C-alpha positions, 0 to 999 in steps of 0.5 A: 229751567233748573229755576222753573223746575222746582215750581213744577210737579216733574220727577214725582213717582206716580203713587205719589202724583195719584195720591196728591192729585186725589187729595187736591181734586177733593178739596178743590170741590169742597173748598168751591162748594162751602165758599160759593155757600157762605156767600150766597147765604149771607147776601140771601138774609139781610140779618147777615149783611153786616159789615163784619160779614163782608169780611167773611165775604172778601176771605170766602172770596179768596178761598172761592178762587183757590177752588175754582180757579187755582186748585184745578189747575194744580191738579192738571199740573199734578196728573199731567206729567207734560203740564208739570213740566211747562214753565209758564203753567208753573209760574202762573200757578206760584203768581196766583198763589202766592197773590190769594195766600197774600189777600187771605192773610191780610184778609184775616189780618184785617178781621182780627183788627176788626174783632179788637174794634169790636171788643174794646171799641164796642160803643163807637165802633162806627168811628173807628171802623166807617165804610170808607176806612173798611173799603180802603182797608179791604182794597189794599189787601187785595191790591198790594199781594197783586202788585207784589207778585209781579215782582217774582218774574225778574231775577233783579227784583226776585230778592225784593219780593222774598224781602217784602214778603217775609216783612209782610207776614212779620206783620201780619202775624205781630199785628194778629197777636197784638189784637188778640192779646190785648182783646183777651186782655180787656175780656179778663179786666171786664170779667173783674168788673162784671163778675158772671153772678154779680147782680147788675142793671139791664144796660151792663148785662146787654153790654156784657152779653155783646162782649161775650158774643164778640169774644166768641166770635173773636175766638172762632176767627182765632181758630181759622187764623190758626188753621191758616197758619198751620197749612201755610206754614211749611210751604212758606218755611220749605220755599225760604230753605230752597231759595237759601240753599240756591243762593248758598250753592248747596248740594241737596244730594241724595234728597234732591229726588223728593224736593218736587213731592214734597213742595207739592205736599206743602202747596196741597196742604195749604189749598186744603185750608180754603175748605177749612172755613165753611167747617169752622163756621158751620160748627162755631158760627151759630148764625152762619150754620142757621143761615146754611141750614135754611138756603140748603132746606128751604132755597135749593132742596124744597125748590128742587123738590118741587120742579121735581113734582112739576110744581109751579113756584111763586116768588113768595112761596120760594122766599 
């Protein structure tokens, strides 16, 4: 029971419950609406149905699941003391959170690799990122965290789970850093060969424009990765600290009553990351921004207005 209690929302002050619960509930709605909008927009417009945008859909699916499934359970765990003390709920929230957090981490790593290929292997991108290879890598991004999470339910395999978790996180960070370092190095070399104001052929201009476009998208995803690390790193550090302290049988002293509140603060901070990505897309990605505006105005608001005015909408006019 002692191992389970730190996973729940036990012993939190009423003010902390209300504040954290309200923040979590608010970001729950924004994450659900924003990521659902991203998925609908990409599938609605044929011009956005590109291979790289399907990776955005995969990331949006993990964030949508956080807002639709994980955060409502976490809010109930925070607000209701009886649910917060339930070990089954605590372990369910921990497993789902670890699974989705791990899937997001691997998908972000895959996106970084994909952006690297778009820049460095621009002319033969499809040869390096085939449909079969993409399907395999996306499947791995989901299956590995799901299988890894089962190790946390046994005392025998719990240490193996944390070891693999740390190794996976370090591997993902190294791949992301390597991809962006190589991409930045490539851009710098291209800038020396093709200066902005130099007289270039039409083909060289087109290639330079494509490189600049993909580099801008890469910087957008770098911002997304930065927000992800900023939101989830405190929780990972805190959990590792708790595990080391328990293994060493250290006493928390007067600090112990605040452990549960700090743990929930780091979790709510991590959950809030799911509501940030749609905002970043809307701010940085012109195609998705235009698509989201058009989808909301033409597809949702216009349809609601016509239905309110009792106007029959044909299939042609609605599109």
